N, CA and C atoms as an extended XYZ file, in Angstrom:
279
Properties=species:S:1:pos:R:3:atomname:S:1:resname:S:1:resid:I:1 pbc="F F F"
N         1.714      -14.905       25.478 N   UNK     1
C         3.059      -14.761       24.943 CA  UNK     1
C         3.212      -15.553       23.643 C   UNK     1
N         2.606      -16.740       23.604 N   UNK     2
C         2.711      -17.564       22.406 CA  UNK     2
C         2.064      -16.869       21.204 C   UNK     2
N         0.917      -16.186       21.433 N   UNK     3
C         0.248      -15.466       20.352 CA  UNK     3
C         1.143      -14.352       19.813 C   UNK     3
N         1.849      -13.672       20.694 N   UNK     4
C         2.745      -12.603       20.279 CA  UNK     4
C         3.876      -13.148       19.411 C   UNK     4
N         4.423      -14.295       19.767 N   UNK     5
C         5.495      -14.916       18.977 CA  UNK     5
C         4.989      -15.322       17.603 C   UNK     5
N         3.791      -15.873       17.549 N   UNK     6
C         3.216      -16.283       16.266 CA  UNK     6
C         2.975      -15.059       15.386 C   UNK     6
N         2.411      -13.998       15.961 N   UNK     7
C         2.162      -12.775       15.212 CA  UNK     7
C         3.468      -12.171       14.706 C   UNK     7
N         4.483      -12.145       15.534 N   UNK     8
C         5.784      -11.605       15.131 CA  UNK     8
C         6.364      -12.395       13.975 C   UNK     8
N         6.230      -13.699       14.020 N   UNK     9
C         6.745      -14.556       12.942 CA  UNK     9
C         6.001      -14.286       11.648 C   UNK     9
N         4.695      -14.154       11.724 N   UNK    10
C         3.889      -13.885       10.529 CA  UNK    10
C         4.300      -12.560        9.907 C   UNK    10
N         4.460      -11.530       10.729 N   UNK    11
C         4.857      -10.219       10.213 CA  UNK    11
C         6.244      -10.256        9.592 C   UNK    11
N         7.147      -10.996       10.192 N   UNK    12
C         8.501      -11.111        9.657 CA  UNK    12
C         8.495      -11.802        8.305 C   UNK    12
N         7.757      -12.876        8.178 N   UNK    13
C         7.665      -13.596        6.902 CA  UNK    13
C         7.033      -12.702        5.840 C   UNK    13
N         5.984      -11.976        6.190 N   UNK    14
C         5.328      -11.088        5.236 CA  UNK    14
C         6.273       -9.992        4.764 C   UNK    14
N         7.064       -9.458        5.660 N   UNK    15
C         8.001       -8.395        5.298 CA  UNK    15
C         9.098       -8.898        4.379 C   UNK    15
N         9.446      -10.142        4.485 N   UNK    16
C        10.532      -10.699        3.683 CA  UNK    16
C        10.054      -11.285        2.362 C   UNK    16
N         8.764      -11.308        2.118 N   UNK    17
C         8.260      -11.975        0.929 CA  UNK    17
C         8.095      -11.051       -0.263 C   UNK    17
N         8.442       -9.771       -0.138 N   UNK    18
C         8.310       -8.842       -1.245 CA  UNK    18
C         9.329       -9.109       -2.340 C   UNK    18
N         9.156       -8.460       -3.473 N   UNK    19
C        10.053       -8.598       -4.605 CA  UNK    19
C        11.381       -7.921       -4.258 C   UNK    19
N        12.462       -8.670       -4.118 N   UNK    20
C        13.731       -8.067       -3.696 CA  UNK    20
C        14.278       -7.066       -4.701 C   UNK    20
N        13.891       -7.146       -5.959 N   UNK    21
C        14.389       -6.213       -6.962 CA  UNK    21
C        13.858       -4.808       -6.734 C   UNK    21
N        12.731       -4.685       -6.023 N   UNK    22
C        12.094       -3.385       -5.880 CA  UNK    22
C        12.054       -2.906       -4.437 C   UNK    22
N        12.713       -3.592       -3.539 N   UNK    23
C        12.569       -3.281       -2.129 CA  UNK    23
C        13.573       -2.250       -1.608 C   UNK    23
N        14.543       -1.856       -2.391 N   UNK    24
C        15.549       -0.904       -1.928 CA  UNK    24
C        15.265        0.478       -2.506 C   UNK    24
N        14.815        1.431       -1.678 N   UNK    25
C        14.504        2.765       -2.183 CA  UNK    25
C        15.689        3.439       -2.870 C   UNK    25
N        16.912        3.088       -2.493 N   UNK    26
C        18.075        3.715       -3.115 CA  UNK    26
C        18.245        3.293       -4.572 C   UNK    26
N        17.645        2.172       -4.963 N   UNK    27
C        17.726        1.716       -6.346 CA  UNK    27
C        16.584        2.254       -7.200 C   UNK    27
N        15.636        2.940       -6.585 N   UNK    28
C        14.482        3.474       -7.297 CA  UNK    28
C        14.923        4.614       -8.205 C   UNK    28
N        14.530        4.568       -9.473 N   UNK    29
C        14.952        5.572      -10.449 CA  UNK    29
C        14.042        6.799      -10.487 C   UNK    29
N        13.065        6.854       -9.589 N   UNK    30
C        12.187        8.021       -9.514 CA  UNK    30
C        10.959        7.935      -10.392 C   UNK    30
N        10.817        6.867      -11.157 N   UNK    31
C         9.679        6.724      -12.057 CA  UNK    31
C         8.621        5.837      -11.395 C   UNK    31
N         7.463        6.418      -11.016 N   UNK    32
C         6.408        5.590      -10.441 CA  UNK    32
C         5.898        4.610      -11.490 C   UNK    32
N         5.577        3.409      -11.051 N   UNK    33
C         5.179        2.381      -11.998 CA  UNK    33
C         3.794        1.800      -11.732 C   UNK    33
N         3.081        2.339      -10.760 N   UNK    34
C         1.821        1.708      -10.368 CA  UNK    34
C         0.595        2.328      -11.024 C   UNK    34
N         0.730        3.474      -11.651 N   UNK    35
C        -0.410        4.112      -12.305 CA  UNK    35
C        -1.240        4.999      -11.395 C   UNK    35
N        -0.700        5.379      -10.237 N   UNK    36
C        -1.452        6.192       -9.273 CA  UNK    36
C        -1.952        7.499       -9.876 C   UNK    36
N        -1.217        8.048      -10.814 N   UNK    37
C        -1.608        9.332      -11.402 CA  UNK    37
C        -2.969        9.254      -12.099 C   UNK    37
N        -3.371        8.081      -12.525 N   UNK    38
C        -4.656        7.900      -13.217 CA  UNK    38
C        -5.844        7.914      -12.259 C   UNK    38
N        -5.586        7.842      -10.958 N   UNK    39
C        -6.653        7.725       -9.977 CA  UNK    39
C        -6.743        8.926       -9.031 C   UNK    39
N        -6.034        9.999       -9.324 N   UNK    40
C        -6.012       11.162       -8.447 CA  UNK    40
C        -7.380       11.837       -8.339 C   UNK    40
N        -8.264       11.579       -9.294 N   UNK    41
C        -9.612       12.144       -9.239 CA  UNK    41
C       -10.430       11.578       -8.066 C   UNK    41
N        -9.938       10.511       -7.436 N   UNK    42
C       -10.635        9.903       -6.302 CA  UNK    42
C       -10.285       10.558       -4.967 C   UNK    42
N        -9.263       11.407       -4.950 N   UNK    43
C        -8.848       12.058       -3.702 CA  UNK    43
C        -9.996       12.860       -3.102 C   UNK    43
N       -10.186       12.705       -1.802 N   UNK    44
C       -11.228       13.423       -1.101 CA  UNK    44
C       -12.589       12.749       -1.138 C   UNK    44
N       -12.710       11.683       -1.929 N   UNK    45
C       -13.980       10.959       -2.006 CA  UNK    45
C       -14.020        9.871       -0.936 C   UNK    45
N       -15.222        9.389       -0.657 N   UNK    46
C       -15.391        8.318        0.323 CA  UNK    46
C       -14.771        7.030       -0.207 C   UNK    46
N       -14.342        6.166        0.697 N   UNK    47
C       -13.743        4.892        0.314 CA  UNK    47
C       -14.663        4.088       -0.605 C   UNK    47
N       -15.957        4.224       -0.436 N   UNK    48
C       -16.911        3.485       -1.268 CA  UNK    48
C       -16.778        3.831       -2.754 C   UNK    48
N       -16.126        4.949       -3.075 N   UNK    49
C       -15.899        5.319       -4.473 CA  UNK    49
C       -14.985        4.319       -5.170 C   UNK    49
N       -14.270        3.507       -4.400 N   UNK    50
C       -13.375        2.504       -4.974 CA  UNK    50
C       -14.130        1.275       -5.473 C   UNK    50
N       -15.379        1.114       -5.015 N   UNK    51
C       -16.165       -0.037       -5.444 CA  UNK    51
C       -16.370        0.018       -6.951 C   UNK    51
N       -16.073       -1.072       -7.616 N   UNK    52
C       -16.232       -1.139       -9.057 CA  UNK    52
C       -15.083       -0.544       -9.850 C   UNK    52
N       -14.114        0.058       -9.174 N   UNK    53
C       -12.947        0.616       -9.855 CA  UNK    53
C       -11.944       -0.515      -10.075 C   UNK    53
N       -11.472       -0.653      -11.282 N   UNK    54
C       -10.501       -1.695      -11.623 CA  UNK    54
C        -9.104       -1.192      -11.266 C   UNK    54
N        -8.652       -1.544      -10.066 N   UNK    55
C        -7.341       -1.103       -9.591 CA  UNK    55
C        -6.262       -2.051      -10.096 C   UNK    55
N        -5.109       -1.506      -10.473 N   UNK    56
C        -4.016       -2.364      -10.956 CA  UNK    56
C        -3.399       -3.165       -9.814 C   UNK    56
N        -3.016       -4.371      -10.103 N   UNK    57
C        -2.326       -5.218       -9.115 CA  UNK    57
C        -0.848       -4.915       -9.170 C   UNK    57
N        -0.161       -4.933       -8.088 N   UNK    58
C        -0.653       -5.062       -6.723 CA  UNK    58
C        -1.088       -3.705       -6.192 C   UNK    58
N        -2.025       -3.741       -5.255 N   UNK    59
C        -2.446       -2.529       -4.561 CA  UNK    59
C        -2.780       -2.887       -3.120 C   UNK    59
N        -2.830       -1.856       -2.288 N   UNK    60
C        -3.259       -2.037       -0.911 CA  UNK    60
C        -4.019       -0.789       -0.482 C   UNK    60
N        -5.005       -1.003        0.380 N   UNK    61
C        -5.806        0.077        0.933 CA  UNK    61
C        -5.521        0.110        2.430 C   UNK    61
N        -5.043        1.246        2.891 N   UNK    62
C        -4.630        1.377        4.285 CA  UNK    62
C        -5.561        2.306        5.055 C   UNK    62
N        -5.924        1.869        6.253 N   UNK    63
C        -6.775        2.641        7.161 CA  UNK    63
C        -5.956        3.040        8.387 C   UNK    63
N        -6.394        4.077        9.093 N   UNK    64
C        -5.673        4.466       10.307 CA  UNK    64
C        -5.533        3.277       11.255 C   UNK    64
N        -4.331        3.076       11.756 N   UNK    65
C        -4.068        1.995       12.693 CA  UNK    65
C        -3.731        0.661       12.052 C   UNK    65
N        -3.808        0.564       10.716 N   UNK    66
C        -3.433       -0.692       10.059 CA  UNK    66
C        -1.956       -0.980       10.283 C   UNK    66
N        -1.639       -2.238       10.447 N   UNK    67
C        -0.257       -2.679       10.544 CA  UNK    67
C         0.198       -2.998        9.119 C   UNK    67
N         1.319       -2.406        8.721 N   UNK    68
C         1.800       -2.624        7.354 CA  UNK    68
C         3.281       -2.966        7.368 C   UNK    68
N         3.708       -3.568        6.273 N   UNK    69
C         5.136       -3.798        6.093 CA  UNK    69
C         5.751       -2.489        5.604 C   UNK    69
N         7.024       -2.314        5.832 N   UNK    70
C         7.699       -1.087        5.431 CA  UNK    70
C         8.505       -1.264        4.156 C   UNK    70
N         8.261       -2.365        3.443 N   UNK    71
C         8.986       -2.555        2.193 CA  UNK    71
C         8.521       -1.524        1.171 C   UNK    71
N         9.413       -1.148        0.273 N   UNK    72
C         9.130       -0.149       -0.740 CA  UNK    72
C         8.954       -0.837       -2.079 C   UNK    72
N         7.877       -0.552       -2.773 N   UNK    73
C         7.633       -1.135       -4.091 CA  UNK    73
C         7.008       -0.084       -4.999 C   UNK    73
N         7.757        0.446       -5.968 N   UNK    74
C         7.202        1.454       -6.867 CA  UNK    74
C         6.119        0.882       -7.789 C   UNK    74
N         5.965       -0.437       -7.809 N   UNK    75
C         4.935       -1.074       -8.630 CA  UNK    75
C         3.618       -1.253       -7.884 C   UNK    75
N         3.593       -0.987       -6.589 N   UNK    76
C         2.394       -1.222       -5.783 CA  UNK    76
C         1.677        0.098       -5.498 C   UNK    76
N         0.387        0.143       -5.839 N   UNK    77
C        -0.428        1.307       -5.526 CA  UNK    77
C        -0.876        1.212       -4.071 C   UNK    77
N        -0.701        2.302       -3.358 N   UNK    78
C        -1.139        2.374       -1.968 CA  UNK    78
C        -2.169        3.492       -1.852 C   UNK    78
N        -3.338        3.123       -1.363 N   UNK    79
C        -4.431        4.077       -1.187 CA  UNK    79
C        -4.634        4.255        0.313 C   UNK    79
N        -4.470        5.482        0.783 N   UNK    80
C        -4.636        5.790        2.206 CA  UNK    80
C        -6.032        6.350        2.447 C   UNK    80
N        -6.689        5.790        3.458 N   UNK    81
C        -8.013        6.252        3.880 CA  UNK    81
C        -7.836        6.945        5.231 C   UNK    81
N        -8.395        8.143        5.370 N   UNK    82
C        -8.233        8.867        6.628 CA  UNK    82
C        -9.292        8.455        7.652 C   UNK    82
N        -9.257        9.073        8.818 N   UNK    83
C       -10.162        8.730        9.903 CA  UNK    83
C       -11.625        9.012        9.622 C   UNK    83
N       -11.904        9.805        8.589 N   UNK    84
C       -13.289       10.106        8.213 CA  UNK    84
C       -13.789        9.191        7.098 C   UNK    84
N       -12.922        8.273        6.665 N   UNK    85
C       -13.306        7.368        5.586 CA  UNK    85
C       -13.106        7.941        4.196 C   UNK    85
N       -12.300        9.005        4.099 N   UNK    86
C       -12.026        9.642        2.814 CA  UNK    86
C       -10.668        9.205        2.274 C   UNK    86
N       -10.560        9.161        0.975 N   UNK    87
C        -9.290        8.818        0.323 CA  UNK    87
C        -8.377       10.038        0.446 C   UNK    87
N        -7.265        9.861        1.174 N   UNK    88
C        -6.385       11.005        1.448 CA  UNK    88
C        -5.138       11.009        0.573 C   UNK    88
N        -4.730        9.851        0.047 N   UNK    89
C        -3.595        9.820       -0.877 CA  UNK    89
C        -3.629        8.548       -1.692 C   UNK    89
N        -3.075        8.655       -2.890 N   UNK    90
C        -2.922        7.504       -3.788 CA  UNK    90
C        -1.511        7.611       -4.349 C   UNK    90
N        -0.649        6.696       -3.933 N   UNK    91
C         0.763        6.778       -4.305 CA  UNK    91
C         1.292        5.402       -4.717 C   UNK    91
N         2.480        5.401       -5.250 N   UNK    92
C         3.206        4.176       -5.560 CA  UNK    92
C         4.237        3.978       -4.451 C   UNK    92
N         4.037        2.941       -3.646 N   UNK    93
C         5.003        2.652       -2.587 CA  UNK    93
C         4.787        1.286       -1.968 C   UNK    93
């Protein structure tokens, strides 16, 4: 039970530590700011294709089953890897 409380606290702190100026989707003006459009050529390739690629900060790479925060950030590139290890999406969120 103690481990669960510690994990919950860590997740709560992580969720609250994002940039408050960019965390409200209703304030988003629709303009992506992370540069994801420059990396669309990687879609469908293996995750290893990211090695040596200079990704803009901040970014995150998500795998099936990863625990993530639900904060919204149009400045953060999010790369989704599917169950086969392929890059399935590259978005700003």
